[in-house]
C-alpha positions as CSV (number, residue, x, y, z in Angstrom):
1,M,0.0,0.0,0.0
2,Q,1.4,3.4,-1.0
3,T,1.5,6.0,1.7
4,P,0.0,9.5,0.8
5,R,2.6,12.4,0.6
6,G,3.5,13.9,3.9
7,I,2.5,10.8,6.0
8,G,5.1,8.7,7.4
9,K,5.1,4.9,6.8
10,E,4.6,4.3,10.5
11,C,1.1,5.8,10.5
12,R,-1.6,3.3,9.9
13,R,-5.1,3.9,9.0
14,I,-7.5,3.8,11.7
15,I,-10.8,2.0,10.9
16,I,-13.8,3.3,13.0
17,D,-16.7,1.1,13.3
18,P,-19.8,3.1,12.2
19,K,-22.4,3.7,14.9
20,P,-25.6,1.9,14.3
21,A,-28.2,4.2,12.7
22,P,-30.6,5.5,15.3
23,I,-34.1,4.1,15.2
24,P,-37.3,6.1,16.1
25,Y,-39.1,5.3,19.3
26,T,-42.6,4.0,19.0
27,E,-45.3,6.1,20.5
28,E,-45.8,3.5,23.2
29,Q,-42.1,3.6,24.1
30,L,-42.2,7.4,24.3
31,K,-45.3,7.3,26.6
32,G,-43.5,4.7,28.9
33,M,-40.3,6.8,28.9
34,F,-42.4,9.9,29.9
35,W,-44.1,8.1,32.8
36,R,-40.7,7.0,34.1
37,F,-40.1,10.5,35.0
38,D,-43.3,10.9,37.1
39,K,-41.1,10.8,40.3
40,N,-43.9,11.6,42.8
41,G,-46.2,9.0,41.3
42,D,-49.2,11.4,40.9
43,R,-49.9,10.4,37.3
44,R,-49.2,14.1,36.2
45,L,-46.0,15.3,34.6
46,S,-44.7,18.7,35.9
47,K,-42.5,21.0,33.8
48,Q,-39.5,19.7,35.9
49,E,-40.4,16.1,35.2
50,L,-40.9,17.0,31.5
51,K,-37.6,18.8,31.4
52,A,-35.7,15.7,32.9
53,A,-37.6,13.5,30.4
54,F,-36.5,15.7,27.3
55,K,-33.0,15.8,28.7
56,E,-32.9,12.0,28.8
57,L,-34.1,12.1,25.2
58,G,-31.2,14.1,24.2
59,A,-32.9,17.5,23.6
60,L,-30.3,20.4,23.2
61,I,-32.5,22.8,25.3
62,P,-34.8,20.4,27.5
63,G,-36.4,23.3,29.3
64,F,-37.6,24.8,26.0
65,R,-39.0,21.4,24.9
66,A,-40.8,20.9,28.3
67,N,-42.4,24.4,27.7
68,R,-43.3,23.5,24.1
69,G,-44.6,20.2,25.3
70,L,-46.9,21.8,27.9
71,H,-48.1,24.1,25.3
72,H,-49.1,21.4,22.9
73,A,-50.5,19.0,25.4
74,D,-51.9,20.8,28.5
75,A,-55.4,21.2,27.3
76,N,-56.9,22.2,30.7
77,G,-54.1,24.8,31.3
78,D,-53.1,23.5,34.9
79,G,-49.4,23.4,34.2
80,Y,-49.3,19.5,34.1
81,I,-49.7,16.7,31.7
82,S,-52.3,14.2,32.9
83,D,-53.2,10.6,31.7
84,E,-55.8,12.2,29.3
85,E,-53.2,14.7,27.8
86,V,-50.1,12.5,27.4
87,D,-51.1,11.2,24.1
88,K,-50.8,14.7,22.7
89,L,-47.3,15.2,24.3
90,V,-46.2,11.8,22.8
91,K,-47.4,13.0,19.4
92,Y,-45.5,16.2,19.8
93,A,-42.3,14.4,20.8
94,Y,-42.7,11.8,18.1
95,Q,-43.0,14.5,15.5
96,L,-39.6,15.9,16.7
97,G,-38.1,12.6,15.7
98,Y,-36.6,11.5,18.8
99,K,-34.4,8.4,18.3
100,V,-33.1,5.4,20.3
101,N,-29.3,5.5,19.9
């Protein structure tokens, strides 16, 4: 094998294994993931719980995503995502394309 100009023969090519392509969460997986962050077990997701969930999902600005999630899903305006509202939150997150790495 011929070495390119400027590179010594002692240098070897490094082959890096490609990372597996991320696959999207299913809506059911997202729902389960969000409920994992219901730390106080009240079956409602607070802004702080949503922020922690979006951080786990890899959001660059999880606080922003938590605010937007509340905006999209909090139908009654109480500042929490309830059992009845979680499907809207999941659809919002699913549309953002969160992936399993």
